[in-house]
C-alpha positions in Angstrom: 126.5 122.1 80.4 126.0 121.8 84.7 123.2 120.2 84.2 125.4 116.8 82.3 128.3 117.7 85.0 125.6 116.5 88.1 124.9 113.1 86.6 128.0 112.8 85.8 129.4 110.7 88.8 132.8 111.9 88.2 132.5 114.8 89.0 131.6 114.3 92.2 135.0 112.1 94.8 131.9 109.6 95.8 130.7 108.7 92.5 133.7 108.0 91.1 135.1 105.7 93.7 132.5 103.8 93.4 132.1 103.8 90.5 135.9 102.8 89.5 138.2 103.2 92.6 136.9 101.2 95.1 136.7 98.0 91.6 140.7 99.5 90.7 142.2 98.1 94.3 140.3 95.6 94.4 142.3 94.9 91.4 145.7 96.1 92.5 144.7 94.0 95.7 143.6 91.0 94.3 147.4 91.2 92.5 149.1 88.6 94.9 145.9 85.9 94.5 146.0 83.0 92.8 142.8 82.1 90.0 140.7 81.9 90.4 139.8 84.0 92.8 142.0 86.8 90.9 140.3 86.7 87.8 136.5 86.6 88.9 137.7 89.0 91.2 139.4 91.6 87.9 135.8 90.2 86.4 133.8 91.4 88.9 135.7 95.0 89.0 135.8 94.8 84.7 132.1 94.7 84.9 131.5 97.1 87.4 133.3 100.1 85.8 132.1 99.1 82.2 128.2 98.9 83.8 129.4 102.5 85.4 130.5 104.2 82.5 127.9 103.3 80.3 125.4 104.1 82.7 127.9 106.9 83.0 127.3 107.6 79.5 123.3 107.1 78.8 122.7 109.8 82.6 125.1 112.5 81.3 126.7 112.1 78.3 130.3 111.9 78.8 132.2 111.0 76.1 135.3 108.6 76.5 132.3 106.0 78.5 130.3 105.3 75.7 134.2 103.3 74.2 135.0 103.0 77.8 132.4 100.7 79.1 132.3 98.1 76.3 136.3 98.4 76.9 136.1 97.3 79.9 133.9 94.9 79.6 135.3 93.3 76.5 138.5 93.1 78.5 136.1 90.9 81.2 136.2 88.3 79.0 140.5 88.5 77.2 140.5 88.2 81.1 138.2 86.0 81.8 139.4 83.9 78.8 143.6 84.2 80.0 142.7 83.1 83.7 141.0 79.9 82.5 143.6 79.1 79.9 141.6 79.6 76.4 145.0 82.7 76.0 148.5 82.8 76.4 149.5 85.6 77.2 153.1 83.3 78.9 153.9 83.9 82.2 153.8 87.9 82.8 149.8 87.6 81.0 148.5 89.9 84.2 151.0 92.1 84.2 150.7 92.5 80.5 147.1 92.9 80.7 146.9 95.2 83.7 149.1 97.9 81.2 146.4 96.7 78.2 143.2 98.2 80.4 145.1 101.4 82.3 146.7 102.8 79.1 144.0 101.5 77.3 141.1 103.5 79.1 143.4 106.6 79.3 143.8 106.4 75.9 140.2 106.5 75.4 139.5 109.1 77.3 142.8 111.0 76.4 140.9 111.0 72.3 137.4 110.8 72.9 137.1 114.5 75.1 139.1 116.5 73.0 136.1 117.6 71.6 135.4 118.2 75.0 133.4 116.2 78.0 130.0 115.9 77.0 128.4 114.7 73.3 
């Protein structure tokens, strides 16, 4: 178990900040920016986090990373579709997307790590 914790990006502050903190901050800071810049910042951040999750899943077998990685990548496609008008989420679409991404990632982590952090 100690080896898994050492390779877990979430076990160190710098790892967690680079992999998830910076992209989340970029998404929050981009809220007031118009499309297409906001769309591409969100898409880039979600791809970054999804890739970090999948890499973390491979490195240390963190349970939730097996699910959050694909979730973030799918949400990047949804954000792209909304940003370019292929999906209509109404005038509050960015708020709905932010809520689904945040709550979804939290729920995935809470549910999948009930049986332990690592596979």
